C-alpha positions in Angstrom: -64.7 22.4 -6.2 -61.4 21.6 -4.5 -58.8 24.2 -3.8 -57.5 26.0 -7.0 -54.4 28.2 -7.3 -55.1 30.0 -10.6 -52.2 31.7 -12.4 -52.5 33.8 -15.5 -50.2 35.9 -17.5 -48.7 36.4 -21.0 -46.5 34.0 -22.9 -43.0 33.8 -21.4 -43.8 35.2 -18.0 -42.7 32.0 -16.3 -46.2 30.6 -15.5 -45.5 26.9 -16.4 -42.2 26.5 -14.4 -43.5 28.4 -11.4 -46.8 26.6 -11.4 -45.1 23.2 -11.5 -43.0 24.1 -8.5 -45.9 25.6 -6.6 -47.9 22.4 -7.2 -45.0 20.3 -5.8 -44.6 22.5 -2.8 -48.3 22.4 -1.9 -48.9 18.8 -2.9 -51.4 19.9 -5.5 -51.8 18.6 -9.1 -50.4 20.8 -11.9 -52.8 21.6 -14.8 -51.2 23.1 -17.9 -54.2 24.4 -19.7 -52.1 25.7 -22.6 -51.1 22.1 -23.4 -54.8 21.3 -23.8 -55.2 24.1 -26.4 -52.0 23.0 -28.1 -53.4 19.5 -28.4 -56.4 20.9 -30.2 -54.1 22.9 -32.4 -52.0 19.8 -33.1 -55.1 17.9 -34.3 -56.1 20.8 -36.6 -52.5 21.1 -38.0 -52.7 17.5 -39.1 -56.3 17.6 -40.3 -55.8 20.9 -42.3 -52.1 20.9 -43.1 -52.8 23.0 -46.2 -54.1 26.0 -44.2 -51.8 28.7 -42.9 -54.5 31.0 -41.6 -56.9 29.0 -39.4 -59.2 32.0 -39.0 -60.4 31.1 -42.5 -62.3 28.1 -40.9 -65.9 28.7 -40.1 -67.1 28.2 -36.5 -69.3 25.4 -37.8 -66.2 23.6 -39.4 -64.3 24.0 -36.2 -67.2 22.7 -34.1 -67.6 19.6 -36.3 -63.9 18.7 -36.0 -64.0 19.2 -32.2 -66.5 16.3 -32.0 -63.6 14.0 -33.1 -61.1 15.2 -30.5 -60.5 13.2 -27.4 -58.0 14.7 -25.0 -56.6 13.1 -21.8 -54.3 14.8 -19.4 -52.3 13.0 -16.8 -49.1 13.7 -14.8 -48.3 16.7 -17.0 -48.6 14.6 -20.2 -51.2 15.2 -22.9 -52.8 12.4 -24.9 -54.7 12.9 -28.1 -56.9 9.9 -28.9 -54.6 7.8 -26.8 -51.4 9.1 -28.3 -48.9 11.0 -26.1 -48.4 14.3 -28.0 -46.7 16.2 -25.2 -43.5 16.7 -27.2 -45.1 17.4 -30.6 -47.3 20.2 -29.3 -44.3 22.3 -28.3 -43.3 23.0 -31.9 -43.4 26.8 -32.5 -45.7 26.3 -35.5 -48.2 24.6 -33.1 -47.9 27.6 -30.9 -48.9 29.9 -33.7 -51.9 27.7 -34.6 -52.9 27.6 -30.9 -52.9 31.4 -30.7 -55.3 31.5 -33.7 -57.7 28.8 -32.5 -57.8 29.9 -28.9 -59.6 33.1 -30.0 -62.6 30.9 -31.1 -65.4 30.8 -28.6 -66.3 27.3 -29.7 -62.8 26.0 -28.9 -62.8 27.6 -25.4 -66.3 26.3 -24.7 -65.1 22.8 -25.8 -62.2 22.8 -23.3 -63.9 24.6 -20.4 -65.6 21.4 -18.9 -62.4 19.4 -19.2 -60.4 22.1 -17.3 -63.0 22.5 -14.6 -63.4 18.7 -14.2 -59.9 18.5 -12.7 -60.8 20.8 -9.8 -63.7 18.5 -8.9 -61.4 15.7 -8.0 -58.2 17.2 -6.6 -56.5 20.4 -5.5 -54.8 22.0 -8.5 -52.5 24.7 -9.7 -53.9 25.8 -13.0 -52.1 28.2 -15.3 -53.2 29.8 -18.5 -54.6 33.0 -19.9 -58.1 33.1 -18.4 -57.8 30.9 -15.3 -58.5 33.7 -12.8 -61.2 35.5 -14.9 -63.2 32.8 -16.7 -62.4 29.2 -15.9 -61.9 29.5 -12.2 -63.3 32.9 -11.2 -63.8 31.6 -7.6 -60.4 30.2 -7.3 -58.9 29.8 -3.8 -55.8 31.9 -4.8 -55.2 34.1 -7.8 -51.9 35.3 -9.3 -50.9 37.2 -12.5 -47.3 36.8 -13.6 -45.9 39.3 -16.0 -42.6 40.5 -17.6 -41.5 42.9 -20.3 -41.8 41.6 -23.9 -38.0 41.7 -24.3 -37.4 39.5 -21.2 -40.1 37.1 -22.3 -38.7 36.9 -25.8 -35.3 36.2 -24.5 -36.6 33.3 -22.3 -38.6 31.9 -25.3 -35.5 32.2 -27.6 -33.2 30.4 -25.1 -35.8 27.7 -24.5 -36.3 26.9 -28.1 -32.5 27.0 -28.9 -31.9 24.6 -26.1 -34.5 22.2 -27.4 -32.9 22.3 -30.9 -35.2 24.6 -32.7 -33.9 27.2 -35.2 -35.1 30.7 -34.4 -33.6 34.2 -34.0 -34.2 36.5 -31.1 -36.0 38.9 -33.5 -38.4 36.1 -34.5 -39.0 35.2 -30.8 -39.7 38.9 -30.0 -42.1 39.2 -32.9 -43.9 36.1 -31.8 -44.3 37.3 -28.3 -45.7 40.7 -29.4 -48.1 39.1 -31.8 -49.3 36.7 -29.2 -49.8 39.5 -26.7 -51.9 41.4 -29.3 -54.1 38.3 -30.1 -54.5 37.3 -26.4 -55.4 40.8 -25.2 -57.7 41.8 -28.1 -59.6 38.6 -28.7 -63.4 38.9 -28.2 -63.6 35.7 -26.2 -62.0 35.6 -22.7 -59.2 38.1 -23.5 -56.1 38.1 -21.3 -56.5 40.6 -18.5 -55.6 41.1 -14.9 -58.3 39.9 -12.5 -59.0 42.6 -9.9 -58.4 40.2 -7.1 -55.3 38.6 -8.5 -51.9 39.2 -6.9 -49.6 40.8 -9.6 -46.0 39.8 -9.9 -43.5 41.3 -12.4 -40.9 38.5 -12.9 -38.7 40.5 -15.2 -35.9 40.9 -12.7 -36.7 38.1 -10.4 -35.2 34.6 -10.2 -37.4 31.6 -10.4 -36.9 30.9 -6.7 -37.8 34.5 -5.8 -41.0 34.2 -7.7 -41.9 30.9 -6.1 -41.1 32.3 -2.6 -43.4 35.3 -3.2 -46.3 33.0 -4.3 -45.8 30.6 -1.5 -45.6 33.4 1.1 -48.8 35.0 -0.3 -50.6 31.7 -0.1 -49.4 31.1 3.5 -50.4 34.6 4.5 -54.0 34.3 3.3 -54.5 30.6 4.1 
């Protein structure tokens, strides 16, 4: 395995933006594992557009559908059966479906080899919910980014408004709280702080301050 900088944390903690910048600074490849899960969710949203609660699907039904999914990730873009779905998967509805499906062990097992395969070829910065604990437990460097629910909801709200989505702050906050509950209470690979991960509360830090802290920590222990 090549060098892996693994970054975990809840939704809205700033993982994606920070990870992209860290990858650039180190000359590593950036791996957005959340996008891989969203690609799976996007497939299911089309296949089962009449279902609101995806927990109603049996494990066997999910496993059978996963056999039809072919995901390719390159330069930060996600392709589903050859189609670039990078923009489609950012819809809030896809986020809700992703949160539901990601609790399924069969889905996590399906994506595990794909995620690990990237580290076999190049040095990467991988961000997600279980990078430091499950996918890359032996990662070169580990970080956990966090922030208060209110701050994360504000970031999420502003991001969606800027992209043209219609949402209220209250809806964004509710979404963050519900995601936290699902991520932390799920049976398979729950979100938790790895004992050897460096914890950073980004609530009152600027993007550049967080990046500087991460890079300094990497340099100290290199």
